[in-house]
SENU-784658 format. One line per 2 residues: number of its first residue (from 1); their letters; for each residue x, z, y of N, C-alpha, C. Coordinates in Angstrom, 2 decimals, always signed. Layout:
NUM	A	X Z Y X Z Y X Z Y ~ ...
//
This chain:
1	XX	+38.50 -5.66 -2.02 +37.74 -4.76 -2.25 +36.16 -5.38 -2.28 ~ +35.54 -4.39 -2.62 +34.12 -4.26 -3.08 +33.35 -4.24 -1.76
3	XX	+32.41 -5.14 -1.35 +31.27 -4.83 -0.03 +30.37 -3.30 -0.80 ~ +30.30 -2.73 +0.31 +29.55 -1.62 -0.04 +28.34 -1.66 +0.62
5	XX	+26.86 -0.68 -0.23 +25.95 -0.67 +0.35 +25.64 +0.86 +0.49 ~ +25.19 +1.23 +1.75 +24.71 +2.63 +1.92 +23.42 +2.78 +1.87
7	XX	+22.90 +3.58 +0.99 +21.71 +4.33 +1.00 +21.45 +5.50 +1.67 ~ +20.45 +5.38 +2.96 +20.32 +6.78 +3.64 +19.16 +6.94 +3.16
9	XX	+18.74 +8.12 +2.60 +17.96 +8.95 +2.13 +17.54 +8.75 +0.73 ~ +17.48 +9.88 -0.44 +17.33 +9.76 -1.54 +16.45 +10.19 -2.31
11	XX	+14.84 +9.87 -1.60 +13.67 +10.79 -1.82 +13.03 +9.85 -2.63 ~ +11.61 +9.65 -3.26 +11.12 +9.02 -4.33 +11.57 +7.33 -4.10
13	XX	+11.15 +6.97 -2.60 +11.61 +5.66 -2.53 +13.03 +5.14 -2.72 ~ +13.92 +5.77 -1.86 +14.81 +5.92 -1.94 +15.63 +5.48 -3.09
15	XX	+15.51 +6.51 -4.18 +16.10 +6.93 -5.46 +15.58 +5.81 -6.45 ~ +14.60 +4.87 -6.35 +13.71 +4.21 -6.91 +14.38 +2.96 -6.47
17	XX	+14.82 +2.50 -5.70 +14.98 +1.66 -5.20 +16.62 +1.48 -5.57 ~ +17.13 +2.42 -5.68 +18.62 +2.32 -5.80 +18.72 +2.29 -7.50
19	XX	+17.83 +2.95 -8.23 +17.68 +2.58 -9.58 +17.40 +1.19 -9.99 ~ +16.29 +0.36 -9.44 +16.16 -0.40 -9.58 +17.09 -1.77 -9.17
21	XX	+18.35 -1.65 -8.55 +19.38 -2.34 -7.80 +20.21 -2.05 -9.38 ~ +20.41 -0.83 -9.60 +21.59 -0.61 -10.52 +20.85 -0.79 -12.18
23	XX	+19.65 -1.06 -12.00 +19.22 -1.68 -13.27 +19.83 -2.94 -14.11 ~ +19.68 -3.76 -12.66 +20.24 -5.22 -12.69 +21.94 -5.51 -12.54
25	XX	+22.47 -4.06 -12.52 +24.05 -3.82 -12.59 +24.67 -4.65 -11.36 ~ +24.07 -4.36 -10.06 +24.64 -4.48 -8.56 +25.34 -3.51 -8.11
27	XX	+25.37 -2.44 -8.76 +26.49 -1.58 -8.55 +27.84 -1.73 -9.36 ~ +28.10 -2.96 -10.00 +29.19 -3.41 -10.80 +29.78 -4.76 -9.33
29	XX	+29.04 -4.92 -8.49 +29.34 -6.02 -7.85 +29.71 -5.11 -6.33 ~ +28.96 -4.05 -6.20 +29.12 -3.82 -4.88 +29.08 -2.23 -4.79
31	XX	+29.98 -1.79 -3.88 +30.11 -0.28 -4.06 +29.11 +0.47 -3.54 ~ +28.36 +1.47 -4.28 +27.67 +1.90 -3.82 +27.40 +4.01 -3.05
33	XX	+27.22 +4.02 -1.93 +27.63 +5.14 -1.61 +25.87 +6.10 -0.51 ~ +25.68 +6.74 -1.54 +24.59 +7.57 -1.09 +24.91 +8.88 -0.20
35	XX	+23.62 +9.19 +0.80 +23.73 +9.99 +1.70 +22.19 +10.79 +1.54 ~ +21.94 +11.91 +1.51 +20.71 +12.62 +2.22 +20.98 +13.68 +2.50
37	XX	+20.33 +14.32 +3.73 +20.55 +15.42 +4.65 +20.28 +16.41 +3.58 ~ +19.62 +16.75 +2.64 +19.45 +17.22 +1.33 +20.59 +17.17 +0.41
39	XX	+21.85 +17.65 +0.22 +22.90 +17.02 -0.55 +22.55 +16.66 -2.07 ~ +22.06 +18.06 -2.54 +21.49 +18.08 -3.67 +20.83 +16.81 -4.48
41	XX	+20.04 +16.21 -3.51 +19.59 +14.92 -4.09 +19.96 +13.80 -4.13 ~ +21.29 +13.30 -3.05 +22.23 +12.48 -3.48 +23.02 +12.93 -4.48
43	XX	+23.73 +13.97 -4.92 +24.33 +14.29 -5.97 +23.49 +13.94 -6.78 ~ +22.54 +14.05 -7.24 +22.01 +14.11 -7.99 +21.29 +12.70 -8.76
45	XX	+21.07 +11.57 -7.98 +21.17 +9.76 -8.31 +22.85 +9.46 -8.24 ~ +23.24 +10.09 -7.62 +24.71 +9.82 -7.90 +25.46 +10.21 -9.07
47	XX	+25.21 +11.32 -9.49 +25.97 +11.65 -10.63 +24.86 +10.62 -12.08 ~ +23.47 +10.84 -11.84 +22.93 +9.99 -12.74 +23.59 +8.53 -12.84
49	XX	+23.75 +7.67 -11.60 +24.27 +6.40 -11.95 +25.58 +6.06 -12.01 ~ +26.30 +7.16 -11.81 +27.90 +7.04 -11.60 +28.03 +6.49 -10.45
51	XX	+27.34 +6.85 -9.24 +27.59 +6.65 -8.05 +28.76 +7.39 -7.18 ~ +28.67 +6.69 -5.74 +29.54 +7.78 -5.22 +28.32 +8.36 -3.87
53	XX	+29.03 +9.66 -3.08 +27.89 +10.28 -2.34 +28.56 +10.77 -1.28 ~ +27.89 +10.96 -0.19 +28.99 +11.47 +1.14 +28.11 +12.82 +1.56
55	XX	+28.22 +13.85 +1.94 +27.68 +15.12 +2.65 +27.67 +15.14 +4.14 ~ +28.14 +13.90 +4.60 +28.06 +13.26 +5.98 +28.10 +12.32 +6.10
57	XX	+27.41 +11.44 +7.15 +27.85 +10.15 +7.41 +29.13 +9.44 +7.85 ~ +29.82 +10.67 +8.49 +30.91 +10.46 +9.13 +32.13 +10.19 +8.51
59	XX	+31.71 +10.86 +7.17 +32.78 +10.55 +5.85 +32.28 +8.89 +5.48 ~ +31.54 +8.31 +5.94 +31.72 +6.47 +5.56 +32.67 +6.08 +6.53
61	XX	+33.68 +5.37 +6.10 +34.95 +4.95 +6.94 +34.81 +3.48 +6.77 ~ +34.67 +2.54 +5.94 +34.56 +1.27 +5.94 +33.16 +0.94 +6.26
63	XX	+32.79 -0.12 +7.27 +31.37 -0.87 +7.46 +30.57 -0.94 +6.16 ~ +29.75 -0.51 +6.01 +28.67 -1.63 +4.93 +28.37 -2.85 +5.36
65	XX	+28.26 -3.25 +3.71 +27.75 -4.92 +4.07 +25.85 -4.62 +4.37 ~ +25.13 -3.55 +3.57 +23.91 -3.21 +4.06 +23.67 -1.71 +4.10
67	XX	+22.89 -1.31 +4.53 +22.47 +0.65 +4.85 +20.92 +0.18 +4.98 ~ +20.44 +0.70 +3.73 +19.15 +0.95 +3.38 +18.55 +1.90 +4.61
69	XX	+17.85 +2.15 +4.76 +16.91 +3.66 +6.05 +15.65 +3.91 +5.06 ~ +16.38 +4.61 +4.10 +14.69 +5.00 +2.97 +14.73 +6.23 +3.40
71	XX	+13.77 +6.90 +5.01 +13.71 +8.10 +5.16 +12.55 +8.03 +5.74 ~ +11.38 +9.03 +6.09 +10.53 +9.07 +6.88 +10.19 +8.85 +8.06
73	XX	+8.87 +7.64 +8.79 +9.19 +7.35 +9.96 +9.69 +8.20 +10.75 ~ +9.19 +9.59 +10.61 +9.41 +10.82 +11.59 +11.02 +10.69 +12.08
75	XX	+11.51 +10.34 +11.33 +13.25 +10.68 +10.74 +13.79 +9.49 +11.20 ~ +13.56 +8.28 +11.61 +13.77 +7.17 +12.12 +15.03 +7.04 +12.90
77	XX	+14.34 +7.06 +14.03 +14.92 +7.70 +15.18 +16.50 +8.26 +15.07 ~ +16.77 +9.44 +14.35 +17.71 +10.39 +14.59 +18.76 +9.54 +13.49
79	XX	+18.35 +8.83 +12.38 +19.30 +8.07 +10.99 +19.58 +7.29 +11.82 ~ +18.85 +6.77 +12.67 +19.58 +5.30 +13.47 +20.88 +5.46 +13.98
81	XX	+20.58 +6.44 +14.98 +21.25 +7.04 +15.77 +22.33 +7.37 +14.80 ~ +22.77 +8.12 +14.18 +23.72 +8.74 +13.47 +24.66 +7.28 +12.79
83	XX	+23.86 +5.87 +13.07 +24.63 +4.85 +12.23 +25.37 +3.88 +13.28 ~ +25.05 +4.45 +14.42 +25.02 +3.66 +15.42 +26.95 +2.91 +15.60
85	XX	+27.53 +3.59 +14.71 +29.10 +2.98 +14.94 +29.32 +1.68 +14.21 ~ +28.17 +1.50 +13.42 +27.96 +0.45 +12.43 +27.65 -0.87 +13.37
87	XX	+28.55 -1.28 +13.41 +28.12 -3.03 +14.08 +27.44 -4.12 +14.12 ~ +28.32 -4.34 +12.39 +28.32 -5.33 +11.75 +27.35 -5.17 +10.44
89	XX	+26.80 -4.35 +10.19 +25.90 -4.17 +8.91 +24.41 -4.84 +8.90 ~ +24.12 -5.15 +8.06 +22.70 -5.44 +7.68 +21.35 -4.23 +7.20
91	XX	+20.55 -3.84 +8.31 +20.12 -2.31 +8.54 +18.75 -3.19 +7.69 ~ +18.40 -2.15 +6.68 +17.17 -2.72 +5.87 +16.21 -1.21 +5.63
93	XX	+15.06 -1.42 +6.57 +14.23 -0.37 +6.83 +12.96 -0.49 +5.93 ~ +13.07 +0.66 +5.73 +11.89 +1.08 +4.49 +10.75 +2.20 +4.92
95	XX	+11.01 +2.23 +6.45 +10.09 +2.95 +7.37 +8.86 +2.56 +7.81 ~ +7.59 +3.11 +6.93 +6.17 +2.45 +7.06 +5.75 +2.80 +8.74
97	XX	+5.21 +1.77 +8.92 +4.99 +1.83 +10.50 +5.85 +1.77 +11.89 ~ +7.14 +1.82 +11.65 +8.31 +1.43 +12.83 +8.74 -0.15 +12.57
99	XX	+8.08 -0.29 +13.43 +8.44 -2.07 +14.13 +9.77 -2.67 +13.87 ~ +9.94 -3.81 +14.20 +11.41 -4.27 +14.68 +11.54 -4.06 +15.98
101	XX	+10.79 -4.17 +16.68 +11.01 -4.02 +18.11 +11.54 -2.08 +18.44 ~ +11.05 -1.41 +17.55 +11.45 -0.07 +17.55 +12.67 +0.46 +16.92
103	XX	+12.63 -0.52 +15.92 +14.31 -0.56 +15.06 +15.38 -0.83 +15.98 ~ +15.38 -2.11 +16.75 +16.18 -2.49 +17.37 +16.37 -1.53 +18.88
105	XX	+15.31 -0.60 +18.97 +15.56 +0.22 +20.40 +16.45 +0.99 +19.76 ~ +16.23 +1.86 +18.61 +17.13 +2.96 +17.72 +18.34 +2.51 +17.37
107	XX	+18.46 +1.09 +17.12 +20.24 +1.03 +16.65 +20.69 +0.35 +17.88 ~ +20.06 -0.36 +18.52 +20.89 -0.74 +20.02 +20.87 -2.36 +19.59
109	XX	+20.85 -3.22 +20.61 +20.88 -4.68 +20.76 +22.09 -5.19 +19.85 ~ +21.55 -6.40 +19.00 +22.63 -7.25 +18.29 +22.37 -6.71 +17.03
111	XX	+21.77 -5.95 +16.63 +21.67 -6.00 +15.15 +21.00 -6.60 +14.07 ~ +21.33 -7.38 +12.90 +20.67 -7.73 +11.84 +19.75 -6.69 +11.54
113	XX	+18.72 -6.89 +11.62 +17.69 -5.98 +10.57 +16.50 -6.82 +9.94 ~ +16.12 -5.65 +8.87 +15.30 -6.31 +7.62 +14.09 -5.35 +7.86
115	XX	+13.36 -5.75 +7.66 +11.94 -4.35 +7.58 +11.59 -4.92 +5.88 ~ +11.53 -3.72 +5.44 +11.25 -4.00 +3.54 +9.96 -2.68 +3.41
117	XX	+9.02 -3.57 +2.84 +8.19 -2.49 +2.14 +7.69 -2.40 +0.41 ~ +8.78 -1.45 +0.07 +8.44 -1.96 -1.55 +7.57 -0.67 -2.30
119	XX	+7.07 -0.99 -3.40 +6.58 +0.05 -3.65 +6.91 +0.93 -5.17 ~ +6.85 +1.44 -5.76 +7.49 +2.37 -6.68 +8.13 +1.81 -7.58
121	XX	+7.35 +0.23 -8.17 +7.61 -0.32 -9.19 +8.80 -0.78 -8.97 ~ +9.58 -0.89 -8.11 +11.01 -1.49 -7.74 +12.11 -0.82 -8.83
123	XX	+11.70 +0.65 -9.07 +12.99 +1.28 -10.16 +12.62 +0.63 -11.31 ~ +11.67 +0.08 -12.06 +11.89 -0.85 -13.28 +11.58 -2.01 -12.80
125	XX	+12.24 -2.53 -12.07 +12.34 -4.39 -11.87 +10.73 -4.67 -11.62 ~ +9.73 -4.20 -11.39 +8.23 -4.65 -11.40 +7.61 -4.59 -10.34
127	XX	+8.52 -4.27 -9.10 +7.61 -3.61 -7.88 +7.03 -5.12 -6.98 ~ +6.43 -4.48 -5.91 +5.98 -5.74 -4.97 +7.16 -5.32 -3.72
129	XX	+7.26 -6.53 -3.26 +8.82 -5.82 -1.93 +8.41 -7.34 -1.12 ~ +8.07 -6.56 +0.04 +7.58 -7.65 +1.55 +8.92 -7.28 +2.25
131	XX	+9.49 -8.75 +2.91 +10.46 -8.43 +3.98 +10.53 -9.18 +4.90 ~ +10.27 -8.71 +5.95 +10.76 -9.08 +7.32 +12.00 -9.52 +8.06
133	XX	+12.75 -10.81 +8.34 +13.94 -10.96 +9.11 +13.68 -10.74 +10.50 ~ +14.52 -10.21 +11.11 +14.67 -10.50 +12.70 +15.68 -11.84 +13.08
135	XX	+15.68 -12.32 +13.63 +16.58 -13.52 +14.31 +18.15 -13.53 +13.89 ~ +18.57 -12.07 +13.91 +19.91 -12.00 +13.40 +20.69 -12.01 +12.38
137	XX	+19.35 -11.88 +11.65 +19.84 -12.14 +9.82 +19.83 -13.85 +9.69 ~ +21.50 -14.22 +9.31 +21.72 -15.95 +9.08 +20.87 -16.17 +7.66
139	XX	+21.26 -17.53 +7.85 +20.44 -18.36 +6.65 +21.17 -17.78 +5.24 ~ +22.66 -17.65 +5.48 +23.68 -17.75 +4.08 +22.89 -15.99 +3.63
141	XX	+23.12 -15.10 +4.48 +22.73 -13.83 +4.45 +21.18 -13.81 +3.76 ~ +20.25 -14.16 +4.25 +18.87 -14.25 +3.77 +19.00 -14.74 +2.47
143	XX	+19.42 -15.99 +1.77 +19.49 -16.73 +0.55 +20.27 -15.20 -0.30 ~ +21.33 -14.66 +0.30 +22.42 -13.61 -0.55 +21.19 -12.56 -1.03
145	XX	+20.69 -12.11 -0.16 +19.83 -10.64 +0.01 +18.53 -10.98 -1.20 ~ +17.97 -12.34 -0.84 +16.85 -12.94 -1.77 +17.30 -12.54 -3.11
147	XX	+18.07 -13.18 -3.49 +18.91 -12.88 -4.75 +19.21 -11.76 -5.14 ~ +20.00 -10.78 -4.30 +19.90 -9.27 -4.91 +18.43 -8.78 -4.51
149	XX	+17.44 -8.66 -4.16 +15.99 -8.40 -4.07 +15.50 -8.57 -4.95 ~ +15.78 -9.86 -5.52 +14.95 -10.51 -6.55 +14.92 -9.34 -8.00
151	XX	+15.71 -8.51 -7.81 +15.82 -7.67 -9.19 +14.76 -7.03 -9.04 ~ +14.00 -6.32 -7.84 +13.32 -5.67 -8.02 +12.03 -5.57 -8.04
153	XX	+11.51 -7.11 -8.65 +10.35 -7.10 -8.97 +9.78 -8.56 -7.87 ~ +8.41 -8.88 -7.19 +8.26 -9.75 -6.80 +8.60 -9.57 -5.31
155	XX	+9.14 -10.52 -5.04 +10.18 -10.41 -3.59 +9.27 -11.92 -2.36 ~ +8.83 -11.46 -1.65 +8.07 -11.89 -0.68 +8.17 -11.77 +0.86
157	XX	+8.47 -13.06 +1.84 +8.51 -13.14 +3.06 +6.92 -13.01 +4.21 ~ +7.01 -11.90 +4.72 +5.62 -11.71 +5.59 +5.83 -11.62 +7.13
159	XX	+4.77 -12.13 +7.90 +4.61 -11.58 +9.37 +4.80 -10.23 +9.48 ~ +5.27 -9.63 +10.19 +5.36 -8.33 +10.74 +3.92 -7.41 +11.01
161	XX	+2.76 -8.56 +11.40 +1.79 -8.09 +11.48 +0.74 -7.64 +10.55 ~ +1.40 -8.25 +9.37 +0.99 -7.85 +7.90 +1.16 -6.60 +7.24
163	XX	+2.52 -5.77 +7.86 +2.70 -4.79 +7.35 +2.18 -3.48 +6.79 ~ +0.65 -3.10 +8.27 +0.25 -2.05 +7.34 -0.62 -2.52 +6.10
165	XX	-1.23 -3.61 +5.97 -2.11 -4.10 +5.43 -0.80 -4.05 +3.72 ~ -0.13 -4.45 +3.95 +0.47 -4.39 +2.90 +1.26 -3.16 +2.13
167	XX	+1.49 -2.06 +3.06 +1.72 -0.40 +3.07 +0.50 +0.21 +2.29 ~ -0.81 +0.03 +2.65 -1.88 +0.51 +2.06 -2.37 -0.20 +0.76
169	XX	-2.08 -1.52 +0.59 -2.36 -2.25 -0.75 -1.31 -1.93 -1.86 ~ -0.11 -2.54 -1.11 +0.95 -2.47 -2.24 +1.68 -0.66 -2.83
171	XX	+2.02 -0.78 -1.30 +2.68 +0.59 -0.81 +1.78 +1.69 -1.45 ~ +0.73 +2.22 -1.13 -0.17 +3.07 -1.65 -0.71 +2.98 -2.91
173	XX	-0.74 +1.52 -3.47 -1.29 +1.27 -5.02 -1.09 +1.81 -6.01 ~ +0.36 +2.19 -6.07 +0.13 +2.94 -7.06 -0.16 +4.54 -7.49
175	XX	-0.24 +4.76 -6.40 -0.72 +6.33 -6.52 -2.15 +6.19 -6.50 ~ -3.23 +4.99 -5.83 -4.53 +5.13 -6.73 -4.61 +4.47 -7.75
177	XX	-3.72 +3.63 -8.44 -4.09 +3.42 -9.80 -3.53 +4.57 -11.01 ~ -2.72 +5.35 -10.31 -2.67 +6.56 -10.94 -4.01 +7.51 -10.88
179	XX	-4.46 +7.26 -10.27 -5.59 +8.73 -9.99 -6.95 +7.71 -10.74 ~ -6.71 +6.55 -11.07 -7.98 +5.78 -11.61 -7.39 +5.77 -13.41
181	XX	-5.97 +6.03 -13.68 -5.58 +6.29 -15.18 -5.80 +7.78 -15.74 ~ -5.56 +8.53 -14.65 -5.67 +9.92 -14.89 -7.13 +10.05 -15.53
183	XX	-8.20 +9.28 -14.52 -9.12 +9.74 -14.71 -9.89 +9.26 -16.05 ~ -9.42 +7.87 -16.24 -9.66 +7.31 -17.70 -8.91 +8.00 -18.91
185	XX	-7.77 +8.55 -18.57 -7.48 +9.40 -19.49 -7.88 +10.77 -19.74 ~ -8.80 +11.57 -18.89 -9.92 +12.56 -18.93 -10.78 +11.95 -19.71
187	XX	-11.48 +11.31 -19.32 -12.44 +10.68 -20.26 -12.65 +10.49 -21.62 ~ -11.27 +10.01 -22.02 -10.61 +10.03 -23.40 -11.00 +11.03 -24.06
189	XX	-10.41 +12.06 -23.22 -10.32 +13.31 -23.61 -11.79 +13.95 -23.90 ~ -12.67 +13.87 -22.66 -13.69 +14.29 -22.83 -14.86 +13.64 -23.87
191	XX	-14.67 +12.68 -24.48 -15.23 +12.12 -25.53 -14.44 +12.32 -26.72 ~ -13.69 +13.41 -26.98 -13.01 +13.63 -28.29 -11.35 +13.06 -28.57
193	XX	-10.89 +12.68 -27.94 -9.17 +12.23 -27.94 -8.16 +13.27 -27.63 ~ -7.22 +13.36 -28.17 -5.86 +14.14 -27.95 -5.46 +13.71 -26.49
195	XX	-5.33 +14.55 -25.52 -4.69 +13.78 -24.07 -3.34 +13.06 -24.28 ~ -2.34 +13.27 -25.50 -1.33 +12.21 -25.37 -2.11 +11.14 -25.77
197	XX	-2.82 +11.44 -26.83 -2.88 +9.54 -27.26 -3.86 +8.97 -26.45 ~ -4.52 +9.98 -25.55 -5.56 +8.90 -24.69 -4.57 +8.97 -23.57
199	XX	-3.56 +9.52 -23.38 -2.49 +8.99 -22.19 -1.99 +7.27 -22.39 ~ -1.40 +7.45 -23.73 -0.71 +6.35 -24.18 -1.87 +5.06 -24.21
201	XX	-3.08 +5.26 -24.72 -4.02 +4.41 -25.15 -4.43 +3.46 -23.79 ~ -4.36 +4.49 -22.43 -4.72 +3.92 -21.27 -3.62 +3.40 -20.46
203	XX	-2.37 +3.82 -20.64 -1.34 +2.90 -19.93 -0.97 +1.93 -20.70 ~ -0.68 +1.82 -21.98 -0.90 +0.63 -22.63 -2.04 -0.61 -22.17
205	XX	-3.35 -0.16 -22.19 -4.31 -0.79 -21.81 -4.25 -1.39 -19.68 ~ -3.99 -0.50 -19.50 -3.50 -1.21 -18.09 -2.05 -2.12 -18.24
207	XX	-1.37 -1.68 -18.85 -0.09 -2.56 -18.75 -0.44 -4.02 -19.41 ~ -1.13 -4.02 -20.34 -1.58 -5.50 -21.27 -2.59 -5.95 -20.19
209	XX	-3.32 -5.32 -19.67 -4.25 -6.15 -18.58 -3.35 -7.04 -17.35 ~ -2.71 -5.79 -16.98 -1.88 -6.29 -15.46 -0.87 -7.48 -16.05
211	XX	-0.26 -7.60 -17.28 +0.56 -8.35 -18.02 -0.49 -10.03 -18.22 ~ -1.71 -9.74 -18.54 -2.52 -11.08 -19.01 -2.91 -11.60 -17.82
213	XX	-3.13 -10.79 -16.74 -3.72 -11.11 -15.49 -2.49 -12.21 -14.99 ~ -0.98 -11.34 -14.99 +0.34 -12.20 -14.45 +0.47 -13.40 -15.04
215	XX	+0.30 -13.42 -16.06 +0.58 -14.55 -17.30 -0.41 -15.99 -16.92 ~ -1.62 -15.48 -16.95 -2.94 -16.53 -16.72 -2.77 -16.84 -15.43
217	XX	-2.53 -16.11 -14.69 -2.72 -16.34 -12.93 -3.99 -16.42 -12.54 ~ -4.80 -15.59 -13.13 -6.21 -16.02 -13.07 -7.12 -14.67 -12.22
219	XX	-8.46 -15.13 -11.83 -9.03 -14.10 -11.16 -9.57 -13.05 -11.79 ~ -9.48 -11.91 -11.83 -9.75 -10.69 -12.67 -11.19 -10.48 -13.01
221	XX	-12.14 -11.24 -12.17 -13.46 -11.66 -12.71 -13.62 -12.28 -14.41 ~ -12.58 -13.47 -14.34 -12.69 -14.04 -15.74 -12.31 -12.97 -16.80
223	XX	-11.50 -12.43 -16.26 -11.17 -11.27 -17.67 -12.46 -10.51 -17.77 ~ -13.17 -9.79 -16.79 -14.28 -8.92 -16.95 -15.34 -9.97 -17.86
225	XX	-15.37 -11.02 -17.44 -16.25 -11.90 -18.17 -16.32 -11.81 -19.47 ~ -15.02 -12.18 -19.94 -14.35 -12.43 -20.89 -14.61 -11.18 -22.29
227	XX	-14.35 -10.03 -21.70 -14.58 -8.63 -22.35 -15.99 -8.24 -22.28 ~ -17.37 -8.70 -21.73 -18.37 -8.25 -21.71 -19.16 -8.91 -22.61
229	XX	-19.35 -8.25 -23.33 -20.28 -9.10 -24.30 -22.12 -8.86 -24.02 ~ -22.96 -9.49 -24.10 -24.04 -9.18 -24.09 -24.66 -8.13 -24.58
231	XX	-25.16 -6.90 -23.63 -25.74 -5.89 -24.35 -24.65 -5.22 -24.87 ~ -23.44 -5.07 -24.58 -22.39 -4.31 -25.05 -22.04 -2.95 -24.26
233	XX	-20.84 -2.80 -24.64 -20.30 -1.20 -24.37 -19.32 -1.24 -23.12 ~ -19.16 -2.67 -22.87 -17.96 -2.84 -21.89 -18.79 -3.02 -20.71
235	XX	-20.06 -3.63 -20.40 -21.18 -4.31 -19.57 -21.77 -2.85 -19.26 ~ -22.07 -1.83 -20.05 -22.77 -0.98 -19.64 -22.09 -0.02 -19.16
237	XX	-20.75 +0.37 -19.51 -19.92 +1.19 -18.65 -19.77 +0.34 -16.84 ~ -19.58 -1.12 -16.81 -19.08 -1.57 -15.56 -20.61 -1.18 -14.59
239	XX	-21.66 -1.10 -15.62 -22.72 -1.19 -14.69 -23.05 +0.64 -14.23 ~ -22.31 +1.16 -14.62 -22.33 +2.78 -14.75 -21.41 +3.14 -13.36
241	XX	-20.04 +2.32 -13.12 -19.22 +2.43 -12.45 -19.89 +1.74 -10.78 ~ -20.82 +0.86 -11.05 -21.37 -0.30 -10.09 -22.27 +0.66 -9.56
243	XX	-23.13 +1.35 -10.12 -24.45 +2.47 -9.67 -23.44 +3.51 -8.72 ~ -22.34 +3.83 -9.62 -21.68 +4.82 -8.70 -20.95 +4.48 -7.29
245	XX	-21.21 +3.15 -7.23 -20.21 +2.97 -5.99 -18.63 +2.51 -6.26 ~ -18.62 +2.45 -7.43 -16.94 +2.24 -7.77 -16.17 +1.24 -6.80
247	XX	-16.56 -0.12 -6.76 -15.75 -0.73 -5.82 -15.82 -0.32 -4.43 ~ -17.05 -0.08 -3.97 -17.02 +0.59 -2.46 -15.56 +1.42 -2.33
249	XX	-15.83 +2.45 -3.47 -14.92 +3.53 -2.97 -13.50 +2.97 -2.96 ~ -13.23 +2.09 -3.89 -11.93 +1.72 -4.28 -11.45 +1.05 -3.10
251	XX	-12.35 -0.01 -2.18 -12.18 -0.46 -1.02 -12.05 +0.37 +0.20 ~ -12.82 +1.42 +0.41 -12.74 +2.28 +1.16 -11.21 +3.29 +1.32
253	XX	-10.74 +3.27 -0.25 -9.70 +3.98 -0.10 -8.38 +3.42 +0.55 ~ -8.42 +2.06 +0.04 -7.67 +1.02 +0.76 -7.58 +1.11 +2.30
255	XX	-8.98 +1.12 +2.64 -8.93 +0.66 +4.20 -8.94 +2.12 +4.75 ~ -8.92 +3.48 +4.63 -8.34 +4.41 +5.02 -6.84 +4.52 +4.74
257	XX	-6.24 +4.30 +3.85 -4.76 +4.01 +3.99 -4.36 +3.08 +4.77 ~ -4.89 +1.69 +4.98 -4.55 +1.11 +6.22 -4.62 +1.69 +7.73
259	XX	-5.55 +2.31 +7.99 -5.93 +3.14 +9.35 -4.38 +4.20 +9.01 ~ -4.53 +4.73 +8.10 -3.31 +5.59 +7.99 -1.78 +5.14 +8.61
261	XX	-1.52 +3.62 +7.72 -0.38 +2.83 +8.54 -0.14 +2.72 +9.55 ~ -1.59 +2.22 +10.48 -1.41 +1.96 +11.48 -1.25 +2.90 +12.46
263	XX	-1.47 +4.30 +12.53 -1.70 +5.46 +12.96 +0.20 +6.45 +12.60 ~ +0.77 +5.79 +11.69 +1.68 +6.66 +10.68 +2.66 +7.18 +11.72
265	XX	+3.30 +6.65 +12.60 +4.20 +7.14 +13.52 +3.42 +8.41 +14.70 ~ +2.16 +8.35 +14.69 +1.52 +9.22 +15.90 +1.30 +10.29 +15.09
267	XX	+0.89 +10.26 +13.82 +0.26 +11.44 +12.76 +1.64 +12.24 +12.00 ~ +2.72 +11.19 +12.15 +3.63 +12.21 +11.48 +4.28 +13.06 +12.21
//
């Protein structure tokens, strides 16, 4: 009989995580089961990926190997309480701002727990995924899970004290990048390009730039210097951004997201 994986929460991140794991065919090794308080969300993803779902947690009879807690921070306590019957499952929490101590309190003592901070890129196998294990996740399970999670993108272990910063930079990052891409697309429309063509150009430019930097493993300043000809168009555009305080605005956006992450539980 296959080991099972229970995904609790089928919102944007829960569904992205599930799709990312299924993209690498992990549903052939593990029996996936989906649950969401809004049942149609679970049904939609289950039908899309040919997975099972439950309308009530009590319908889960066998103890899952993994339980992903992909719920909002203000829902995490009630979600944990509803899963208290599973004594031997490994719990993987995606809830921003909820630390290991709080999770252990909600779940009860003696539970193996992993904090995970993924971003939306996990859906296409190009995510950034930070992990922090508590001491009850044994070495064998750690190695096994690193292999499973590697399907999602770049996986790394992090200190728990770093999770707020990681949340701000890579967790919120796709939203900030999307705003920048949309602004570039609008600029293309403004100078006379159809928005469909402008969007494709902008997305491909971002993809090519990111892929180049990843392959070369170099500082982005090097790429900037390579494409800035003396007196050319690129340096003229960059000057305008610098005069507008572009870098400072981006940095302030990340700092604001970081403050929000630190106060997440209080503000939810």
